[in-house]
Structures are given as structure tokens and as C-alpha cells.
KOLKETOR-820511 format. One record per residue (C-alpha): residue number from 0; z, y, x; residue in one letter. Coordinates in Angstrom, 1 decimal. Example, Ala and Ser with C-alpha at 12.3 -4.5 7.8 and 13.67 -1.06 7.14 Angstrom:
2
[pt 0; [7.8; -4.5; 12.3]; 'a']
[pt 1; [7.1; -1.1; 13.7]; 's']
This chain:
353
[pt 0; [-101.2; 79.5; 54.0]; 'm']
[pt 1; [-99.9; 77.7; 57.1]; 's']
[pt 2; [-98.7; 79.1; 60.4]; 'q']
[pt 3; [-98.7; 78.1; 64.0]; 'a']
[pt 4; [-95.7; 78.8; 66.2]; 'g']
[pt 5; [-92.0; 79.0; 65.3]; 'p']
[pt 6; [-90.6; 78.8; 61.8]; 'r']
[pt 7; [-90.0; 82.3; 60.6]; 'l']
[pt 8; [-86.6; 81.4; 59.2]; 't']
[pt 9; [-85.5; 80.1; 62.7]; 'd']
[pt 10; [-86.1; 83.6; 64.1]; 'l']
[pt 11; [-83.7; 85.3; 61.7]; 'a']
[pt 12; [-79.9; 85.0; 61.5]; 'h']
[pt 13; [-80.2; 85.5; 57.7]; 'g']
[pt 14; [-82.9; 85.6; 55.1]; 'g']
[pt 15; [-83.9; 87.6; 52.1]; 'g']
[pt 16; [-81.3; 89.6; 50.2]; 'c']
[pt 17; [-78.7; 87.3; 51.7]; 'g']
[pt 18; [-79.0; 89.7; 54.7]; 'c']
[pt 19; [-77.3; 92.4; 52.8]; 'k']
[pt 20; [-74.1; 93.8; 54.2]; 'i']
[pt 21; [-71.3; 92.5; 51.9]; 'a']
[pt 22; [-70.5; 94.9; 49.0]; 'p']
[pt 23; [-66.9; 95.5; 50.1]; 'g']
[pt 24; [-68.0; 96.4; 53.6]; 'v']
[pt 25; [-70.7; 98.6; 52.4]; 'l']
[pt 26; [-68.3; 100.5; 50.1]; 'r']
[pt 27; [-66.0; 101.0; 53.1]; 'd']
[pt 28; [-68.8; 102.3; 55.2]; 'i']
[pt 29; [-70.1; 104.7; 52.6]; 'l']
[pt 30; [-66.5; 106.0; 51.9]; 's']
[pt 31; [-66.4; 107.2; 55.5]; 'k']
[pt 32; [-69.6; 109.3; 55.3]; 't']
[pt 33; [-69.3; 113.0; 54.8]; 's']
[pt 34; [-69.9; 114.6; 51.5]; 'q']
[pt 35; [-73.6; 115.5; 51.0]; 'm']
[pt 36; [-75.0; 118.5; 49.4]; 'v']
[pt 37; [-76.4; 117.3; 46.0]; 'v']
[pt 38; [-79.0; 119.5; 44.4]; 'p']
[pt 39; [-79.0; 119.6; 40.6]; 'p']
[pt 40; [-82.5; 118.0; 40.6]; 'e']
[pt 41; [-81.0; 114.8; 42.0]; 'l']
[pt 42; [-80.4; 112.9; 38.8]; 'l']
[pt 43; [-79.3; 109.6; 40.5]; 'v']
[pt 44; [-77.9; 109.3; 44.0]; 'g']
[pt 45; [-75.4; 106.8; 45.5]; 'i']
[pt 46; [-72.5; 107.4; 43.2]; 'e']
[pt 47; [-72.8; 104.2; 41.1]; 't']
[pt 48; [-74.7; 102.0; 43.6]; 's']
[pt 49; [-77.8; 102.3; 41.4]; 'd']
[pt 50; [-81.2; 100.7; 42.2]; 'd']
[pt 51; [-83.0; 103.8; 43.3]; 'a']
[pt 52; [-82.7; 107.6; 43.8]; 'a']
[pt 53; [-84.1; 109.8; 41.0]; 'v']
[pt 54; [-85.3; 113.4; 41.6]; 'y']
[pt 55; [-86.3; 115.7; 38.8]; 'l']
[pt 56; [-89.8; 117.2; 39.4]; 'l']
[pt 57; [-90.2; 118.9; 36.1]; 'n']
[pt 58; [-89.5; 118.5; 32.3]; 'd']
[pt 59; [-92.0; 115.6; 32.1]; 'e']
[pt 60; [-91.6; 113.8; 35.4]; 'q']
[pt 61; [-88.9; 112.3; 37.6]; 'a']
[pt 62; [-89.6; 110.8; 41.0]; 'l']
[pt 63; [-88.0; 107.4; 41.7]; 'v']
[pt 64; [-87.6; 106.5; 45.4]; 'a']
[pt 65; [-86.3; 103.3; 46.9]; 't']
[pt 66; [-86.6; 101.1; 50.0]; 't']
[pt 67; [-85.9; 97.5; 50.6]; 'd']
[pt 68; [-86.6; 95.2; 53.6]; 'f']
[pt 69; [-85.2; 91.9; 55.0]; 'f']
[pt 70; [-85.7; 89.0; 57.3]; 'm']
[pt 71; [-87.7; 85.9; 56.3]; 'p']
[pt 72; [-86.4; 83.8; 53.4]; 'v']
[pt 73; [-89.4; 81.3; 53.8]; 'v']
[pt 74; [-91.5; 80.2; 56.7]; 'd']
[pt 75; [-95.0; 80.8; 55.2]; 'd']
[pt 76; [-95.9; 84.4; 56.4]; 'p']
[pt 77; [-98.0; 85.2; 53.4]; 'f']
[pt 78; [-95.3; 84.1; 51.0]; 'd']
[pt 79; [-92.7; 86.1; 53.0]; 'f']
[pt 80; [-94.8; 89.2; 52.6]; 'g']
[pt 81; [-95.2; 88.6; 48.8]; 'r']
[pt 82; [-91.5; 88.0; 48.2]; 'i']
[pt 83; [-90.4; 91.0; 50.2]; 'a']
[pt 84; [-92.9; 93.3; 48.5]; 'a']
[pt 85; [-92.0; 92.0; 45.0]; 't']
[pt 86; [-88.3; 92.6; 45.8]; 'n']
[pt 87; [-88.9; 96.1; 47.0]; 'a']
[pt 88; [-90.9; 97.2; 44.0]; 'i']
[pt 89; [-88.3; 95.7; 41.6]; 's']
[pt 90; [-85.9; 98.6; 42.0]; 'd']
[pt 91; [-88.5; 101.0; 40.6]; 'v']
[pt 92; [-89.0; 98.8; 37.5]; 'y']
[pt 93; [-85.2; 98.5; 37.2]; 'a']
[pt 94; [-84.9; 102.3; 36.8]; 'm']
[pt 95; [-87.5; 102.1; 34.0]; 'g']
[pt 96; [-90.3; 103.7; 36.1]; 'a']
[pt 97; [-93.8; 102.9; 37.0]; 'q']
[pt 98; [-94.5; 102.5; 40.7]; 'p']
[pt 99; [-97.2; 104.8; 42.2]; 'i']
[pt 100; [-97.3; 104.0; 46.0]; 'l']
[pt 101; [-95.7; 102.1; 48.8]; 'a']
[pt 102; [-95.1; 102.5; 52.5]; 'l']
[pt 103; [-94.7; 99.4; 54.7]; 'a']
[pt 104; [-91.7; 98.9; 57.0]; 'l']
[pt 105; [-92.5; 96.4; 59.7]; 'v']
[pt 106; [-90.4; 95.1; 62.6]; 'g']
[pt 107; [-91.8; 92.1; 64.4]; 'm']
[pt 108; [-91.1; 90.2; 67.7]; 'p']
[pt 109; [-94.6; 90.7; 68.9]; 'v']
[pt 110; [-94.2; 88.5; 72.0]; 'n']
[pt 111; [-93.1; 85.6; 69.7]; 'v']
[pt 112; [-95.3; 85.8; 66.6]; 'l']
[pt 113; [-99.1; 85.9; 66.8]; 's']
[pt 114; [-101.0; 88.9; 65.4]; 't']
[pt 115; [-102.5; 86.5; 62.9]; 'e']
[pt 116; [-99.1; 85.6; 61.5]; 'v']
[pt 117; [-98.0; 89.2; 61.3]; 'i']
[pt 118; [-101.2; 90.1; 59.6]; 'a']
[pt 119; [-100.6; 87.4; 57.0]; 'q']
[pt 120; [-97.2; 88.9; 56.2]; 'i']
[pt 121; [-98.8; 92.3; 55.6]; 'l']
[pt 122; [-101.6; 90.7; 53.5]; 'q']
[pt 123; [-99.0; 89.1; 51.3]; 'g']
[pt 124; [-97.3; 92.4; 50.7]; 'g']
[pt 125; [-100.6; 94.1; 50.0]; 'q']
[pt 126; [-101.6; 91.5; 47.4]; 'q']
[pt 127; [-98.4; 92.1; 45.5]; 'v']
[pt 128; [-99.0; 95.9; 45.6]; 'c']
[pt 129; [-102.4; 95.3; 44.2]; 'q']
[pt 130; [-100.9; 93.4; 41.3]; 'l']
[pt 131; [-98.5; 96.2; 40.8]; 'a']
[pt 132; [-101.5; 98.7; 40.8]; 'g']
[pt 133; [-100.3; 100.7; 43.8]; 'i']
[pt 134; [-101.7; 101.3; 47.3]; 'p']
[pt 135; [-99.8; 100.7; 50.6]; 'v']
[pt 136; [-100.4; 104.3; 51.7]; 'a']
[pt 137; [-98.8; 104.1; 55.2]; 'g']
[pt 138; [-95.7; 102.9; 56.9]; 'g']
[pt 139; [-94.0; 102.4; 60.3]; 'h']
[pt 140; [-93.9; 99.5; 62.7]; 't']
[pt 141; [-91.6; 98.5; 65.6]; 'i']
[pt 142; [-91.2; 95.7; 68.0]; 'd']
[pt 143; [-87.9; 94.0; 67.0]; 's']
[pt 144; [-86.0; 90.9; 67.9]; 'v']
[pt 145; [-86.2; 89.4; 64.4]; 'e']
[pt 146; [-89.0; 89.6; 61.9]; 'p']
[pt 147; [-88.4; 92.3; 59.3]; 'i']
[pt 148; [-90.7; 93.4; 56.4]; 'y']
[pt 149; [-90.3; 95.5; 53.4]; 'g']
[pt 150; [-91.5; 98.6; 51.6]; 'l']
[pt 151; [-90.6; 102.2; 50.6]; 'v']
[pt 152; [-91.7; 102.5; 47.0]; 'v']
[pt 153; [-92.1; 105.6; 44.9]; 'l']
[pt 154; [-92.4; 105.7; 41.1]; 'g']
[pt 155; [-92.6; 108.1; 38.2]; 'l']
[pt 156; [-91.0; 108.2; 34.8]; 'a']
[pt 157; [-90.2; 110.7; 32.1]; 'h']
[pt 158; [-86.6; 111.8; 32.7]; 'p']
[pt 159; [-85.6; 110.5; 29.3]; 's']
[pt 160; [-86.8; 107.0; 30.2]; 'r']
[pt 161; [-84.7; 106.6; 33.4]; 'i']
[pt 162; [-82.3; 103.7; 32.8]; 'r']
[pt 163; [-79.3; 103.7; 35.0]; 'r']
[pt 164; [-76.8; 100.9; 35.7]; 'n']
[pt 165; [-74.0; 103.2; 34.4]; 'a']
[pt 166; [-74.9; 103.7; 30.8]; 's']
[pt 167; [-74.0; 100.5; 29.1]; 'a']
[pt 168; [-72.2; 100.7; 25.7]; 'q']
[pt 169; [-69.5; 98.6; 24.1]; 'v']
[pt 170; [-71.1; 95.9; 22.0]; 'g']
[pt 171; [-74.3; 95.7; 24.1]; 'd']
[pt 172; [-75.8; 92.3; 24.8]; 'q']
[pt 173; [-76.8; 91.4; 28.3]; 'l']
[pt 174; [-80.2; 89.9; 28.9]; 'v']
[pt 175; [-81.1; 88.2; 32.2]; 'l']
[pt 176; [-84.8; 88.1; 33.0]; 'g']
[pt 177; [-85.0; 85.4; 35.7]; 'k']
[pt 178; [-83.1; 82.2; 36.5]; 'p']
[pt 179; [-80.5; 82.1; 39.3]; 'l']
[pt 180; [-80.4; 79.9; 42.3]; 'g']
[pt 181; [-82.7; 81.6; 44.9]; 'v']
[pt 182; [-79.9; 81.7; 47.5]; 'g']
[pt 183; [-79.2; 78.0; 47.1]; 'v']
[pt 184; [-82.9; 77.2; 47.4]; 'y']
[pt 185; [-83.2; 79.3; 50.5]; 's']
[pt 186; [-80.3; 77.5; 52.1]; 's']
[pt 187; [-81.9; 74.2; 51.2]; 'a']
[pt 188; [-85.2; 75.3; 52.7]; 'l']
[pt 189; [-83.5; 76.3; 56.0]; 'k']
[pt 190; [-81.8; 72.9; 56.1]; 'k']
[pt 191; [-85.2; 71.2; 55.2]; 'q']
[pt 192; [-83.7; 69.8; 52.0]; 'q']
[pt 193; [-86.0; 71.6; 49.6]; 'l']
[pt 194; [-88.9; 69.5; 48.2]; 'd']
[pt 195; [-92.4; 70.8; 47.6]; 'a']
[pt 196; [-91.8; 71.4; 43.9]; 'q']
[pt 197; [-88.6; 73.3; 44.6]; 'g']
[pt 198; [-90.5; 75.5; 47.1]; 'y']
[pt 199; [-93.2; 76.2; 44.5]; 'r']
[pt 200; [-90.5; 77.1; 41.9]; 'd']
[pt 201; [-88.7; 79.4; 44.4]; 'm']
[pt 202; [-91.9; 81.3; 45.3]; 'v']
[pt 203; [-93.0; 81.6; 41.7]; 'a']
[pt 204; [-89.8; 83.3; 40.6]; 'v']
[pt 205; [-89.4; 85.5; 43.7]; 't']
[pt 206; [-93.0; 86.8; 43.4]; 't']
[pt 207; [-92.9; 87.6; 39.7]; 'q']
[pt 208; [-92.9; 91.4; 39.3]; 'l']
[pt 209; [-90.2; 92.8; 37.1]; 'n']
[pt 210; [-92.8; 94.8; 35.1]; 'k']
[pt 211; [-90.8; 94.5; 31.8]; 'p']
[pt 212; [-88.5; 97.3; 33.1]; 'g']
[pt 213; [-91.0; 100.0; 32.6]; 's']
[pt 214; [-91.7; 98.8; 29.1]; 'v']
[pt 215; [-88.1; 98.3; 28.1]; 'l']
[pt 216; [-87.2; 101.9; 29.2]; 's']
[pt 217; [-89.2; 103.2; 26.3]; 'a']
[pt 218; [-86.7; 101.6; 23.9]; 'm']
[pt 219; [-83.8; 103.8; 22.9]; 'd']
[pt 220; [-81.7; 100.7; 22.2]; 'a']
[pt 221; [-82.0; 99.7; 25.9]; 'v']
[pt 222; [-79.1; 101.5; 27.5]; 'h']
[pt 223; [-78.8; 100.2; 31.0]; 'a']
[pt 224; [-80.9; 98.2; 33.4]; 'i']
[pt 225; [-80.4; 96.8; 36.9]; 't']
[pt 226; [-81.8; 93.9; 38.9]; 'd']
[pt 227; [-79.8; 91.0; 40.3]; 'v']
[pt 228; [-80.3; 90.7; 44.0]; 't']
[pt 229; [-78.2; 90.2; 47.1]; 'g']
[pt 230; [-74.7; 90.6; 45.5]; 'f']
[pt 231; [-75.4; 87.9; 43.0]; 'g']
[pt 232; [-75.0; 88.0; 39.2]; 'l']
[pt 233; [-71.3; 88.8; 39.5]; 'a']
[pt 234; [-71.8; 91.6; 41.9]; 'g']
[pt 235; [-74.5; 93.4; 39.9]; 'h']
[pt 236; [-72.8; 92.8; 36.6]; 'a']
[pt 237; [-69.7; 94.4; 38.2]; 'l']
[pt 238; [-71.8; 97.4; 39.2]; 'e']
[pt 239; [-72.7; 97.9; 35.5]; 'i']
[pt 240; [-69.0; 97.5; 34.6]; 'a']
[pt 241; [-67.8; 100.0; 37.2]; 'r']
[pt 242; [-70.5; 102.5; 36.5]; 'g']
[pt 243; [-70.0; 102.3; 32.7]; 's']
[pt 244; [-66.2; 102.1; 32.9]; 'g']
[pt 245; [-66.2; 98.9; 30.8]; 'l']
[pt 246; [-65.7; 95.2; 31.1]; 'd']
[pt 247; [-68.6; 92.7; 31.2]; 'v']
[pt 248; [-68.4; 89.3; 29.7]; 'g']
[pt 249; [-70.7; 86.4; 30.9]; 'i']
[pt 250; [-71.1; 83.2; 28.9]; 'h']
[pt 251; [-71.7; 80.8; 31.8]; 'w']
[pt 252; [-73.3; 78.1; 29.7]; 's']
[pt 253; [-76.1; 80.5; 28.7]; 'r']
[pt 254; [-77.1; 81.5; 32.2]; 'v']
[pt 255; [-80.5; 80.1; 33.2]; 'p']
[pt 256; [-80.9; 78.4; 36.6]; 'f']
[pt 257; [-83.8; 77.1; 38.7]; 'l']
[pt 258; [-84.2; 73.4; 38.1]; 'p']
[pt 259; [-82.5; 72.1; 41.2]; 'q']
[pt 260; [-80.0; 74.9; 41.8]; 'a']
[pt 261; [-76.8; 73.2; 40.6]; 'q']
[pt 262; [-77.6; 69.9; 42.3]; 'a']
[pt 263; [-78.4; 71.6; 45.6]; 'l']
[pt 264; [-75.3; 73.6; 45.4]; 'a']
[pt 265; [-73.2; 70.5; 44.8]; 'q']
[pt 266; [-74.9; 69.0; 47.9]; 'a']
[pt 267; [-73.6; 71.9; 50.0]; 'g']
[pt 268; [-76.7; 74.2; 50.1]; 'c']
[pt 269; [-74.7; 77.4; 49.8]; 'i']
[pt 270; [-75.3; 80.6; 51.7]; 't']
[pt 271; [-72.8; 82.5; 53.8]; 'g']
[pt 272; [-73.6; 85.6; 51.8]; 'a']
[pt 273; [-72.1; 83.9; 48.7]; 's']
[pt 274; [-68.7; 83.6; 50.4]; 'g']
[pt 275; [-68.9; 87.2; 51.6]; 'r']
[pt 276; [-69.7; 88.4; 48.1]; 'n']
[pt 277; [-66.7; 86.5; 46.7]; 'q']
[pt 278; [-64.4; 88.1; 49.4]; 'q']
[pt 279; [-65.7; 91.5; 48.4]; 's']
[pt 280; [-65.3; 91.5; 44.6]; 'y']
[pt 281; [-63.8; 88.3; 43.2]; 'f']
[pt 282; [-60.4; 90.1; 42.7]; 'e']
[pt 283; [-62.2; 91.9; 39.9]; 'q']
[pt 284; [-63.6; 88.7; 38.3]; 'v']
[pt 285; [-61.6; 86.8; 35.7]; 'v']
[pt 286; [-62.6; 83.1; 35.9]; 'l']
[pt 287; [-62.0; 80.4; 33.3]; 'p']
[pt 288; [-58.5; 78.8; 33.6]; 't']
[pt 289; [-60.1; 75.3; 33.3]; 's']
[pt 290; [-63.4; 73.6; 33.8]; 'g']
[pt 291; [-64.3; 75.8; 36.7]; 'w']
[pt 292; [-64.9; 74.9; 40.4]; 'd']
[pt 293; [-66.0; 76.3; 43.8]; 'a']
[pt 294; [-69.6; 75.3; 43.2]; 'v']
[pt 295; [-69.8; 77.4; 40.0]; 'q']
[pt 296; [-68.2; 80.3; 41.9]; 's']
[pt 297; [-70.8; 79.9; 44.6]; 'a']
[pt 298; [-73.6; 80.1; 42.0]; 'l']
[pt 299; [-72.0; 83.1; 40.3]; 'l']
[pt 300; [-72.1; 85.0; 43.7]; 's']
[pt 301; [-75.3; 83.4; 44.9]; 'd']
[pt 302; [-77.5; 86.1; 46.5]; 'p']
[pt 303; [-80.8; 86.5; 44.6]; 'q']
[pt 304; [-83.8; 87.5; 46.6]; 't']
[pt 305; [-86.2; 89.3; 44.2]; 's']
[pt 306; [-84.0; 88.4; 41.2]; 'g']
[pt 307; [-84.3; 89.2; 37.6]; 'g']
[pt 308; [-83.6; 92.3; 35.5]; 'l']
[pt 309; [-80.2; 92.5; 33.8]; 'l']
[pt 310; [-80.6; 94.6; 30.6]; 'v']
[pt 311; [-77.9; 96.0; 28.5]; 's']
[pt 312; [-79.1; 96.7; 24.9]; 'c']
[pt 313; [-77.8; 97.0; 21.4]; 's']
[pt 314; [-77.5; 93.7; 19.5]; 'p']
[pt 315; [-80.3; 94.8; 17.0]; 'a']
[pt 316; [-82.7; 95.1; 19.9]; 'a']
[pt 317; [-82.1; 91.7; 21.5]; 'v']
[pt 318; [-85.1; 90.0; 19.8]; 'd']
[pt 319; [-87.5; 92.8; 20.9]; 'e']
[pt 320; [-86.2; 92.8; 24.4]; 'v']
[pt 321; [-86.6; 89.0; 24.7]; 'l']
[pt 322; [-90.1; 89.3; 23.2]; 'a']
[pt 323; [-91.1; 91.8; 26.0]; 'v']
[pt 324; [-89.9; 89.4; 28.6]; 'f']
[pt 325; [-91.5; 86.3; 27.1]; 'h']
[pt 326; [-94.8; 88.1; 26.5]; 'a']
[pt 327; [-94.9; 88.9; 30.3]; 'q']
[pt 328; [-94.2; 85.4; 31.4]; 'g']
[pt 329; [-90.5; 85.4; 31.8]; 'f']
[pt 330; [-89.9; 82.2; 29.9]; 'a']
[pt 331; [-86.3; 81.7; 30.9]; 'q']
[pt 332; [-85.1; 85.2; 29.9]; 'a']
[pt 333; [-81.9; 84.8; 28.0]; 'a']
[pt 334; [-78.9; 86.5; 26.5]; 'v']
[pt 335; [-76.1; 85.8; 28.9]; 'v']
[pt 336; [-73.2; 88.1; 28.0]; 'g']
[pt 337; [-72.0; 91.3; 26.4]; 'q']
[pt 338; [-70.3; 94.7; 27.2]; 'i']
[pt 339; [-66.7; 94.8; 26.2]; 'q']
[pt 340; [-63.9; 97.4; 26.0]; 'p']
[pt 341; [-62.0; 97.8; 29.3]; 'r']
[pt 342; [-58.7; 95.9; 29.1]; 'q']
[pt 343; [-57.1; 97.0; 32.4]; 'e']
[pt 344; [-57.0; 100.1; 34.5]; 'a']
[pt 345; [-60.2; 99.1; 36.3]; 's']
[pt 346; [-63.3; 97.3; 34.9]; 'p']
[pt 347; [-63.5; 93.5; 35.1]; 'r']
[pt 348; [-66.1; 90.8; 34.9]; 'l']
[pt 349; [-64.9; 88.1; 32.6]; 'r']
[pt 350; [-66.4; 84.6; 32.7]; 'i']
[pt 351; [-66.4; 82.3; 29.8]; 'r']
[pt 352; [-67.3; 78.7; 30.6]; 'a']
């Protein structure tokens, strides 16, 4: 769909999951909040920076609750809505649950954007929710300076099928469901350096629902799941490492990328969020001593909007996990690393070129 009026990305100081507060700053903010009362029914809270909260309803059901919203990562309003909705629903899949309903979160500069453009954003989100099999059952709207759209998403799962980011085991293999490079592509788009095919590739990957998560959670050999979003592959792999108290190893040569990601990064299409991510956590990343450069570091920390699942599973289950991904259209899903014993006092992410 086309739009009349200003480019959506020109109305926002950042876009997509690149809008996230840097992980180091976020940890500092949360460390200053007062201790909350935690009921025993709260199975998952903020303790390991997991993808969603989980509340035990009964012996057979756990409620999964999450919210995600951001400013435009693309200019087409319908595509913006689709990407934002796909990204928000992903956290439910990353916990191994099935989404049941959504609430819309909408902030729009109503004196700048037409009602038609705003309606197209909401229509894009509604289309994705229909594909996920859930209704948009309500929400909230405000008049804001920058366009903001996202969802609150609720899901259900059997308590035994919840998959946290903190339960990886030594020897597990790591499978990444989607290629990296969305942040690089969004930077190129903002600079008007992304061609039509690149835009199609970007929208295709960011609107692909992470449905394999709710299937993989039924496998006992799948121990941990998260999704790779604003903190980049390195940041979310480190969350698994910290939560599990183990090291994570990544084989860089095995990591899948969008077709133009590396060339665009070499050309300088790198987001500010990538640098903020590095400042927040690169002291916990062990990089190769040779054959590594700043561009590769930027790709390692590249913020992914609506990125892929990162699955920690036993080696014997790798083929089955890949088969689930491939059967659902995730052609580039690949084994990218493994869980290793911790070598130092605190967990590390170790990169092999």
C-alpha cells in the first residue's frame, strides 16, 4: 500500500526494535526499582530478562503475557502494522505458548498523519493477528508526537511446556530460525539505499510469525527458547548464558544473513542501536583474535526487529528441530552454536570466526 504525507520513518527518532533502551541502561534502571511482591503463581517474571511473564492458572494452564510496541521501521503504514504485530506476538511463541488474544497500543500524531494512514497501520496489525488465529479484543490510543504501534498479547500453555531462556544445558546445540540483518536493512531504508528486492526481503522476514515455538515446546529435548530482537544475536545469546549460568559459543560462519546485509553494513548502513548494544555487553563477549573487524561486530550486535527464535536443544534433537522450522517455511534456519561449560566467574559469549 502507498501513503500520502510524510514518510513514517521521518517522524521517528528511531525505528523498530532499534528503539529499545540499551540493555546496560535497562539493567541499571531495573536495579533501582523496589523489590516487588512475587506470588508463587508467577512462574516467570523479570529475573532473567525472559520474553514474557508467565502466571500459573491451574495444573493444566499457564497464562503468558507480554507487550511490545515501537516506532516505524518502514514507511508503508500497512507493512509497519504487520511488522509490529508479528514482533509483539513472537514473545508468546518464544515461551512455547499459543496466543489467544491481543490488545492494540496506538500512539499517533493525529495532526500530521491522516486517518487513512493510521487505519492502514491498524489493518496491518489485524491481518497478522488473523494469521495467528487471534482477535484484537481492545486496546488504547493516544495522540503522540511520534507514531507508535504495538500489541499486548496473551497466550496459554501447559506449565510443563513453558520454555524459558534460562534452562539451557551443557552440550545443547543452538538453532537460529531467521537470518540476521534487519537493523542494517532498516538503516539502509532510512538512507534510501535499500532497493526494492531488499525491501521485499526485509518485510518477508519481519512478518513471518514464529509459530514453530509452540510446536518445539512439546519436545522434551528442547530446553530453552528466546527470540532475537533489539539486543541483537549477541545480546539475546548472552541472556541465555546469564540465565543458565553457562557460556554460549557461536560459529560465525554458520550464521544466516539477509542477502545484502553484509554489503550494506560494509557501506556504512549501521544503526546507532548496534553501538549502544556493544557498549552495554561487549565486555562479556570473547571475539576472535584474528579475522574479525568492526563490521562483523556491528552485525553481531545488529538490532533485529521481529527476529528469529534461538532454540537450545540436545544434539540428538537437532534434525527434528530443523525439520519443524523448514516445514513452516523458515528455509534459512541453521545450527549456529552450542552451550558450553562456564570458564570464568561470569558467563561469556564466545565467537568463533
